[in-house]
PLY file of the C-alpha trace (Angstrom):
ply
format ascii 1.0
element vertex 332
property float x
property float y
property float z
element edge 331
property int vertex1
property int vertex2
end_header
1.64 137.46 145.72
0.64 140.91 144.50
-2.26 142.66 146.24
-4.68 145.18 144.78
-7.68 147.18 145.94
-11.13 147.33 144.39
-11.84 151.06 144.25
-15.10 152.41 145.77
-16.38 153.75 142.44
-19.60 151.74 142.84
-20.07 152.14 146.57
-18.53 150.23 149.46
-19.33 147.09 151.42
-20.34 147.59 155.05
-21.55 145.22 157.75
-24.89 146.19 159.22
-26.61 144.05 161.85
-24.33 141.16 160.93
-25.14 141.25 157.19
-22.97 142.71 154.44
-24.56 145.39 152.27
-23.36 147.46 149.36
-23.79 151.14 150.26
-24.08 153.81 147.60
-21.78 156.85 147.80
-21.89 160.15 145.96
-18.94 161.02 143.75
-17.76 163.47 146.40
-17.99 160.80 149.13
-15.93 158.37 147.02
-12.83 160.62 147.33
-11.29 158.82 144.40
-8.24 161.07 143.88
-7.29 160.32 147.50
-7.86 156.59 146.96
-5.74 156.51 143.80
-2.85 158.52 145.23
-2.87 156.59 148.52
-2.80 153.18 146.82
0.03 154.33 144.56
2.01 155.59 147.54
1.36 152.60 149.83
2.65 149.99 147.42
-0.50 148.23 146.17
0.31 146.46 142.92
-2.93 147.39 141.17
-6.35 148.98 141.44
-9.52 147.21 140.29
-12.36 149.13 138.64
-15.80 147.46 138.72
-18.33 147.68 135.90
-22.10 147.93 135.85
-24.21 150.36 133.87
-27.72 150.27 135.32
-29.64 148.63 138.14
-33.18 147.31 137.89
-35.83 148.02 140.48
-35.50 145.45 143.24
-31.74 144.97 142.83
-29.77 142.08 141.29
-29.20 138.55 142.52
-25.91 136.94 141.60
-26.25 133.96 139.25
-23.52 131.97 141.03
-24.16 132.87 144.67
-27.65 134.40 145.00
-27.93 133.67 148.72
-24.69 135.23 149.93
-24.01 138.12 147.54
-24.20 141.45 149.39
-27.55 143.20 149.28
-27.67 146.16 146.87
-29.57 149.40 147.40
-32.38 149.89 144.93
-30.49 152.79 143.31
-26.69 152.76 143.23
-24.26 155.40 141.97
-21.91 153.52 139.63
-19.06 155.30 137.87
-17.97 154.19 134.41
-14.75 152.17 134.83
-12.89 153.48 131.78
-13.52 157.13 132.59
-12.52 156.50 136.19
-9.35 154.71 135.11
-8.37 157.74 133.03
-8.70 159.89 136.14
-6.55 157.40 138.06
-3.89 157.39 135.34
-3.56 161.16 135.70
-2.72 161.09 139.43
-0.64 157.89 139.71
2.71 156.80 138.33
3.22 153.19 139.37
0.09 151.22 140.26
-1.50 149.07 137.53
-5.09 149.74 136.47
-7.38 146.72 136.05
-10.93 146.49 134.80
-12.54 144.23 137.39
-14.61 142.98 135.61
-15.61 144.73 132.38
-18.80 143.24 130.88
-17.78 142.52 127.30
-21.19 142.00 125.58
-22.41 145.47 126.63
-19.91 147.33 124.40
-18.78 147.05 120.80
-15.39 145.32 120.98
-13.67 147.69 118.54
-14.75 150.67 120.64
-13.59 148.99 123.83
-10.27 147.88 122.30
-9.67 151.48 121.21
-10.53 152.87 124.66
-8.29 150.39 126.49
-5.35 150.97 124.13
-5.78 154.72 124.63
-5.75 154.26 128.41
-2.71 152.01 128.15
-0.84 154.72 126.26
-1.89 157.51 128.62
-0.86 155.46 131.66
2.48 154.35 130.25
1.45 150.72 129.80
-0.30 150.07 133.12
-3.65 148.65 131.92
-4.86 145.07 132.50
-8.14 144.11 130.88
-10.26 141.95 133.16
-13.31 141.00 131.10
-16.28 138.69 131.50
-19.71 137.86 130.12
-21.73 139.35 133.00
-24.20 137.99 135.53
-26.64 140.85 136.18
-29.42 139.76 133.82
-31.56 142.89 134.02
-28.86 145.24 132.71
-28.64 143.50 129.32
-32.02 144.23 127.71
-31.93 148.03 128.28
-28.60 148.09 126.41
-29.82 146.00 123.50
-27.74 142.96 124.47
-28.84 139.35 124.87
-28.28 137.77 128.27
-28.79 134.29 126.83
-26.14 134.83 124.14
-23.62 136.56 126.38
-21.09 133.72 126.39
-20.90 133.38 122.60
-20.87 137.17 122.24
-17.99 137.44 124.70
-16.03 134.80 122.80
-16.20 137.03 119.70
-15.26 140.12 121.70
-12.09 138.46 122.97
-11.04 137.61 119.43
-11.70 141.17 118.26
-9.63 142.74 121.07
-6.67 140.62 120.03
-7.07 141.52 116.34
-7.41 145.23 117.06
-4.31 145.29 119.27
-2.02 143.06 117.21
-2.90 143.54 113.52
-2.15 146.53 111.28
-5.38 145.78 109.40
-8.08 143.53 110.81
-11.20 141.80 109.55
-13.76 139.70 111.41
-16.93 137.88 110.46
-18.94 136.62 113.41
-22.48 136.18 114.58
-22.49 139.41 116.61
-19.58 141.42 115.21
-18.57 142.03 111.58
-16.04 144.37 110.01
-13.56 144.31 107.16
-10.08 145.74 106.71
-9.94 148.31 109.53
-7.01 149.69 111.49
-7.27 150.63 115.17
-4.63 153.00 116.56
-2.98 153.53 118.95
-1.63 150.08 119.61
-1.08 149.24 123.28
2.20 150.02 124.99
2.24 146.44 126.28
3.24 144.00 123.59
1.97 141.95 121.95
-1.30 143.10 123.57
-2.89 144.32 126.76
-3.07 141.26 129.06
-6.55 139.75 129.14
-7.85 138.16 132.34
-11.14 136.32 132.08
-13.47 136.95 134.99
-15.62 133.97 135.88
-16.24 131.24 138.45
-17.32 128.33 136.25
-15.57 125.57 134.33
-16.88 127.21 131.15
-15.11 130.43 132.15
-11.89 128.54 132.83
-12.01 126.93 129.40
-12.64 130.28 127.73
-9.71 131.80 129.61
-7.44 129.02 128.38
-8.58 129.53 124.79
-8.56 133.31 124.54
-6.91 134.99 127.52
-3.73 135.41 129.53
-5.24 134.46 132.86
-8.34 133.48 134.85
-9.91 135.81 137.42
-12.57 134.17 139.67
-13.69 135.40 143.07
-13.91 133.95 146.55
-17.60 133.74 147.41
-18.64 135.41 150.65
-20.18 132.22 151.99
-17.39 129.77 151.06
-15.25 128.65 154.00
-12.77 126.59 151.94
-12.63 127.34 148.18
-9.86 124.83 147.40
-12.10 122.25 145.72
-13.63 124.76 143.36
-10.25 126.28 142.54
-8.80 122.84 141.83
-11.65 122.24 139.37
-10.96 125.56 137.64
-7.23 124.86 137.39
-7.95 121.42 135.98
-10.30 122.90 133.37
-7.62 125.40 132.30
-5.04 122.62 131.92
-7.39 120.32 130.02
-8.44 123.04 127.58
-4.85 124.14 127.03
-3.88 120.54 126.30
-6.79 120.17 123.89
-5.78 123.20 121.80
-2.03 122.69 122.17
-1.42 125.87 124.12
1.50 126.48 126.48
0.45 127.91 129.84
3.78 129.66 130.40
2.90 133.11 131.71
-0.77 132.25 132.28
-1.90 133.90 135.54
-4.46 133.07 138.18
-5.84 136.15 139.91
-8.71 136.32 142.39
-11.17 138.84 143.83
-12.11 138.45 147.46
-14.08 140.35 150.06
-11.80 141.17 152.95
-12.54 141.90 156.60
-10.00 142.62 159.32
-10.90 141.45 162.84
-14.59 140.63 162.31
-16.81 140.11 165.30
-16.55 136.50 166.57
-20.27 135.89 166.14
-20.35 137.06 162.51
-20.05 134.74 159.52
-17.10 136.29 157.71
-15.70 135.77 154.20
-12.69 133.57 153.49
-10.22 136.48 153.65
-11.11 137.56 157.16
-9.62 137.66 160.62
-6.45 139.01 162.17
-3.64 139.94 159.84
-1.96 136.62 160.67
-5.09 134.70 159.68
-5.47 136.70 156.46
-1.85 135.95 155.59
-2.50 132.24 156.18
-5.47 132.42 153.81
-3.37 134.23 151.19
-0.80 131.47 151.56
-3.55 128.94 150.83
-4.49 130.86 147.69
-0.84 130.95 146.62
-0.68 127.16 147.06
-3.71 126.98 144.76
-1.76 128.91 142.11
-2.97 132.47 142.58
-0.39 135.22 142.03
-2.68 138.26 142.38
-5.50 139.06 144.80
-7.90 142.00 144.59
-9.15 142.94 148.05
-12.66 144.36 148.49
-12.81 145.66 152.07
-15.86 145.14 154.27
-16.13 148.17 156.53
-17.81 148.86 159.85
-18.81 152.36 158.71
-19.50 152.97 155.02
-17.02 155.80 154.57
-13.94 156.20 152.41
-12.12 157.48 155.50
-12.37 153.99 156.97
-11.56 152.49 153.55
-8.28 154.43 153.55
-7.52 153.40 157.12
-7.95 149.74 156.15
-5.71 150.30 153.11
-3.03 151.68 155.42
-3.21 148.58 157.64
-2.98 146.28 154.62
0.09 148.15 153.41
1.83 148.01 156.78
0.82 144.55 158.02
0.09 142.40 154.96
1.71 143.59 151.72
5.34 142.99 152.77
4.63 139.41 153.89
2.33 138.67 150.95
5.11 139.71 148.57
7.09 136.68 149.81
4.36 134.20 148.85
5.22 132.20 145.73
2.25 130.85 143.75
2.21 127.22 142.74
2.45 126.59 139.02
-0.35 125.26 136.87
0 1
1 2
2 3
3 4
4 5
5 6
6 7
7 8
8 9
9 10
10 11
11 12
12 13
13 14
14 15
15 16
16 17
17 18
18 19
19 20
20 21
21 22
22 23
23 24
24 25
25 26
26 27
27 28
28 29
29 30
30 31
31 32
32 33
33 34
34 35
35 36
36 37
37 38
38 39
39 40
40 41
41 42
42 43
43 44
44 45
45 46
46 47
47 48
48 49
49 50
50 51
51 52
52 53
53 54
54 55
55 56
56 57
57 58
58 59
59 60
60 61
61 62
62 63
63 64
64 65
65 66
66 67
67 68
68 69
69 70
70 71
71 72
72 73
73 74
74 75
75 76
76 77
77 78
78 79
79 80
80 81
81 82
82 83
83 84
84 85
85 86
86 87
87 88
88 89
89 90
90 91
91 92
92 93
93 94
94 95
95 96
96 97
97 98
98 99
99 100
100 101
101 102
102 103
103 104
104 105
105 106
106 107
107 108
108 109
109 110
110 111
111 112
112 113
113 114
114 115
115 116
116 117
117 118
118 119
119 120
120 121
121 122
122 123
123 124
124 125
125 126
126 127
127 128
128 129
129 130
130 131
131 132
132 133
133 134
134 135
135 136
136 137
137 138
138 139
139 140
140 141
141 142
142 143
143 144
144 145
145 146
146 147
147 148
148 149
149 150
150 151
151 152
152 153
153 154
154 155
155 156
156 157
157 158
158 159
159 160
160 161
161 162
162 163
163 164
164 165
165 166
166 167
167 168
168 169
169 170
170 171
171 172
172 173
173 174
174 175
175 176
176 177
177 178
178 179
179 180
180 181
181 182
182 183
183 184
184 185
185 186
186 187
187 188
188 189
189 190
190 191
191 192
192 193
193 194
194 195
195 196
196 197
197 198
198 199
199 200
200 201
201 202
202 203
203 204
204 205
205 206
206 207
207 208
208 209
209 210
210 211
211 212
212 213
213 214
214 215
215 216
216 217
217 218
218 219
219 220
220 221
221 222
222 223
223 224
224 225
225 226
226 227
227 228
228 229
229 230
230 231
231 232
232 233
233 234
234 235
235 236
236 237
237 238
238 239
239 240
240 241
241 242
242 243
243 244
244 245
245 246
246 247
247 248
248 249
249 250
250 251
251 252
252 253
253 254
254 255
255 256
256 257
257 258
258 259
259 260
260 261
261 262
262 263
263 264
264 265
265 266
266 267
267 268
268 269
269 270
270 271
271 272
272 273
273 274
274 275
275 276
276 277
277 278
278 279
279 280
280 281
281 282
282 283
283 284
284 285
285 286
286 287
287 288
288 289
289 290
290 291
291 292
292 293
293 294
294 295
295 296
296 297
297 298
298 299
299 300
300 301
301 302
302 303
303 304
304 305
305 306
306 307
307 308
308 309
309 310
310 311
311 312
312 313
313 314
314 315
315 316
316 317
317 318
318 319
319 320
320 321
321 322
322 323
323 324
324 325
325 326
326 327
327 328
328 329
329 330
330 331
């Protein structure tokens, strides 16, 4: 299993009075060049770059897990993922760069396809496009996007990315996107296209991943003690949809995003990927048995500082990455 880190470009998670909160950091406090170079040096397989544009007064509530999602501050410094990935590409040589998760309906798909292909070229072919339809309802209207139509809009975006990356000349006629006989250059370094991972936790997301993408990318909810049943349902949905459309699942990946806490206090309700390093490795083994080959770790800290974030990254590299590399995911 390959392990990655979610970068602190939109704050960090910290435990305060037993509860997990997202804490805003300034750009200087994020120390992103240090984070990028350290992850590259320590052997993390990839870095994940989160995406949100704006926060509404009062903060968001997650559509899937409103009761357990970490509390947000009312105002949160959130760096643009694509710009931040370009900065990471300039100071790293090995680690892959994942959008985690880019909200497709908030951007014109031709523009996004062009940006991602540019990043893929500048990084030497290290970009993975994790995309989804979004869950933060209040950020759609200010950007002129429809929250209610986000699924159908995303479906069109996924088709456009593929056309832009694989065709010399492309045309598309959809409900949300229309263009005729255009060429988008550069093409990605990765062929035939930049890998697409669909970010979502629902059966609908799993079906969309099977139709349009190269993998599915759900997350482990903070309040879920045993996610196996949900993951089995997602795997089954992928298989059923692939059978329906006659698609081979050779090369199809299952990746997962999970909050991660080393040695939590015994009295604290901790996320699935929590405990001693031995316990965390046991949980990663469970995920491998459920078919997951990649796991993005989002550390929960005791103090909301990037200094502690880097210390946790060092422990992961020394105590977990070598053993996790031996875990073989089950096939679909």
